[in-house]
C-alpha positions as CSV (number, residue, x, y, z in Angstrom):
1,X,-25.1,10.3,-2.4
2,X,-24.5,12.8,0.5
3,X,-21.3,14.4,1.6
4,X,-20.2,14.5,5.0
5,X,-17.8,16.9,6.7
6,X,-16.8,17.9,10.5
7,X,-17.8,20.9,11.7
8,X,-18.8,22.7,14.9
9,X,-22.7,22.3,15.8
10,X,-24.1,25.3,17.7
11,X,-26.4,23.1,19.5
12,X,-24.3,20.3,20.7
13,X,-21.0,21.0,20.1
14,X,-20.0,24.6,19.7
15,X,-16.1,23.9,20.7
16,X,-15.5,20.6,19.0
17,X,-16.0,19.5,15.4
18,X,-18.6,16.6,14.5
19,X,-19.8,14.9,11.7
20,X,-22.4,16.5,9.6
21,X,-24.5,15.9,6.4
22,X,-24.4,18.6,3.6
23,X,-27.7,19.4,2.8
24,X,-26.9,22.5,0.4
25,X,-23.8,23.5,-1.2
26,X,-22.8,26.8,-2.4
27,X,-22.3,30.1,-0.9
28,X,-24.5,29.7,2.0
29,X,-24.3,25.7,2.8
30,X,-26.6,24.3,5.2
31,X,-25.7,20.9,7.0
32,X,-27.5,18.7,9.3
33,X,-25.7,17.4,12.6
34,X,-25.1,13.7,12.7
35,X,-25.1,13.9,16.7
36,X,-28.3,16.0,17.2
37,X,-29.8,16.5,13.9
38,X,-29.8,20.3,14.1
39,X,-29.8,21.9,10.7
40,X,-27.8,25.2,10.6
41,X,-25.7,27.1,8.1
42,X,-22.0,26.8,8.4
43,X,-18.7,27.8,6.5
44,X,-17.0,24.8,4.7
45,X,-13.2,24.9,4.2
46,X,-11.7,24.1,1.2
47,X,-8.5,22.3,1.7
48,X,-5.3,24.1,0.1
49,X,-3.5,22.2,-2.5
50,X,0.1,21.4,-1.9
51,X,2.9,20.2,-4.3
52,X,5.1,17.4,-2.8
53,X,8.2,15.9,-3.9
54,X,8.3,12.2,-4.4
55,X,11.3,9.8,-4.8
56,X,10.1,6.6,-6.2
57,X,12.7,3.5,-6.3
58,X,12.0,0.9,-8.8
59,X,14.6,-2.0,-8.7
60,X,17.8,-0.1,-8.4
61,X,16.7,3.1,-10.0
62,X,15.2,6.1,-8.2
63,X,13.4,9.0,-9.9
64,X,11.6,12.2,-8.5
65,X,8.2,13.3,-9.3
66,X,6.0,15.8,-8.2
67,X,2.2,15.3,-6.8
68,X,-0.5,17.6,-5.7
69,X,-2.4,16.6,-2.7
70,X,-4.9,18.2,-0.4
71,X,-2.9,19.8,2.8
72,X,-5.2,18.0,5.2
73,X,-4.4,14.4,3.6
74,X,-3.0,12.2,6.1
75,X,0.0,10.2,4.6
76,X,1.4,7.1,6.5
77,X,4.2,4.6,6.0
78,X,3.0,1.4,4.4
79,X,0.0,3.2,2.7
80,X,-0.5,3.0,-1.1
81,X,-0.5,6.1,-3.1
82,X,-0.7,6.8,-6.7
83,X,1.7,9.3,-8.0
84,X,0.0,11.3,-10.9
85,X,2.9,13.8,-12.2
86,X,1.2,16.1,-14.4
87,X,4.5,17.5,-15.8
88,X,6.0,14.1,-16.8
89,X,2.7,12.3,-17.2
90,X,3.8,9.6,-15.3
91,X,1.5,7.5,-13.2
92,X,2.6,5.0,-10.8
93,X,1.3,3.3,-7.8
94,X,3.7,3.1,-4.8
95,X,3.7,1.8,-1.1
96,X,5.0,4.8,1.1
97,X,8.4,3.5,2.8
98,X,9.2,7.0,4.5
99,X,8.2,10.6,5.1
100,X,10.2,13.6,5.9
101,X,8.3,16.3,7.7
102,X,9.2,19.0,10.1
103,X,13.0,18.4,9.0
104,X,12.9,14.9,10.4
105,X,11.7,11.2,9.5
106,X,8.3,10.3,10.5
107,X,5.6,7.2,10.4
108,X,2.6,9.6,9.9
109,X,2.1,13.4,8.7
110,X,-0.6,15.7,7.1
111,X,0.5,16.4,3.5
112,X,0.6,20.1,4.4
113,X,3.2,19.5,7.0
114,X,5.2,16.9,4.4
115,X,8.5,17.8,2.5
116,X,9.5,14.7,0.9
117,X,7.4,11.4,0.2
118,X,9.7,8.2,-0.3
119,X,8.1,5.2,-1.8
120,X,8.7,2.0,-3.7
121,X,6.8,1.5,-7.0
122,X,4.2,-1.6,-6.7
123,X,3.1,-1.6,-10.3
124,X,5.8,-4.5,-10.9
125,X,7.9,-6.3,-8.5
126,X,11.0,-8.3,-8.6
127,X,10.5,-11.0,-6.0
128,X,13.4,-13.2,-4.8
129,X,13.1,-17.1,-4.1
130,X,15.5,-19.0,-1.8
131,X,15.1,-22.3,-3.4
132,X,16.6,-25.5,-1.9
133,X,16.9,-28.8,-3.3
134,X,17.8,-31.8,-1.0
135,X,20.9,-30.8,0.7
136,X,22.5,-28.6,-2.2
137,X,23.4,-25.1,-1.7
138,X,20.4,-22.7,-1.4
139,X,19.9,-20.9,-5.2
140,X,18.4,-17.5,-5.3
141,X,16.3,-17.0,-8.0
142,X,14.4,-13.8,-9.3
143,X,10.6,-13.6,-10.6
144,X,9.1,-10.4,-11.7
145,X,5.4,-10.1,-11.5
146,X,2.8,-7.5,-11.3
147,X,2.3,-6.0,-7.7
148,X,-0.8,-7.5,-6.9
149,X,0.1,-11.1,-8.0
150,X,-0.6,-13.5,-5.3
151,X,2.0,-16.1,-3.8
152,X,0.3,-18.9,-1.8
153,X,2.2,-21.0,0.7
154,X,1.9,-24.6,0.1
155,X,1.4,-24.3,-3.8
156,X,3.6,-24.7,-6.7
157,X,5.2,-21.5,-8.7
158,X,6.8,-21.6,-11.9
159,X,10.1,-19.7,-12.0
160,X,12.0,-19.6,-15.4
161,X,12.3,-23.4,-16.2
162,X,12.1,-24.4,-12.5
163,X,9.3,-25.5,-10.5
164,X,9.3,-24.3,-6.9
165,X,7.2,-25.6,-4.0
166,X,6.5,-22.5,-1.7
167,X,7.1,-23.6,2.2
168,X,6.8,-20.0,3.7
169,X,6.8,-16.0,2.9
170,X,9.1,-13.4,4.6
171,X,6.8,-10.4,4.6
172,X,8.3,-6.8,4.5
173,X,7.2,-6.1,8.3
174,X,9.4,-9.2,9.3
175,X,6.6,-11.4,9.8
176,X,6.8,-15.2,8.3
177,X,3.6,-16.7,6.5
178,X,4.1,-20.6,7.0
179,X,0.6,-21.8,7.0
180,X,-0.4,-23.9,4.2
181,X,-3.0,-21.4,2.1
182,X,-1.7,-18.0,3.4
183,X,-1.8,-15.7,0.6
184,X,0.6,-12.6,0.3
185,X,0.4,-10.3,-2.5
186,X,3.8,-9.6,-4.3
187,X,4.2,-5.9,-3.2
188,X,4.4,-7.0,0.5
189,X,7.0,-10.0,-0.2
190,X,10.4,-9.7,1.3
191,X,11.7,-13.2,0.2
192,X,10.0,-16.4,-0.6
193,X,11.5,-20.0,0.6
194,X,10.7,-22.9,-1.5
195,X,12.0,-26.4,-2.4
196,X,12.9,-27.2,-5.9
197,X,10.8,-29.7,-7.6
198,X,12.3,-32.5,-10.0
199,X,12.8,-30.6,-13.5
200,X,11.0,-32.6,-16.1
201,X,9.5,-35.1,-13.5
202,X,6.1,-36.1,-12.7
203,X,6.7,-35.1,-9.1
204,X,3.7,-34.0,-7.2
205,X,2.9,-32.1,-4.3
206,X,3.0,-34.4,-0.9
207,X,-0.4,-34.8,0.2
208,X,-1.4,-36.4,3.4
209,X,-4.1,-39.2,3.0
210,X,-5.2,-43.0,3.2
211,X,-2.6,-45.2,1.5
């Protein structure tokens, strides 16, 4: 598998970096320009490593870790990142919720410009259900699942000793998913709206069809 990098091409792009295929590594690397095919020697920059503070929230608890990243790595809110803290041995996947860079809160930044990464652990998620039963008061029920667990609109979900029929799902960006068959991973769920089904009964999901 060949490696691709971006450097200036003396033939077609002497002032701007373009894509190149690395033909030879080492002290005198050779590359081929993907724009014009020119083969030439170049200097391959080695990204510097930076150590960043990561504040990870899990349920109602926040912990601070360290992560080593290449300084050129681009970080963005809502991207996934695996925190691997060598000092504590903790490895946890997170969803980036905020970035502090240049003394302010930003949506996107290079690792080399970032002071703090804020994230939410997504290895396990506590999902909240707003469950209704007829005209009764809505009950809030919680279920803990892996971050990649799938919730599907229009299907039955067992939560504790209750059976719930999912009617719509609110995603963390504020959008609602309400079409039958819509799938949302637990790590993106803000809240699930559902109807209670008869506990211990043989009630079935309503289906349209010939009578």
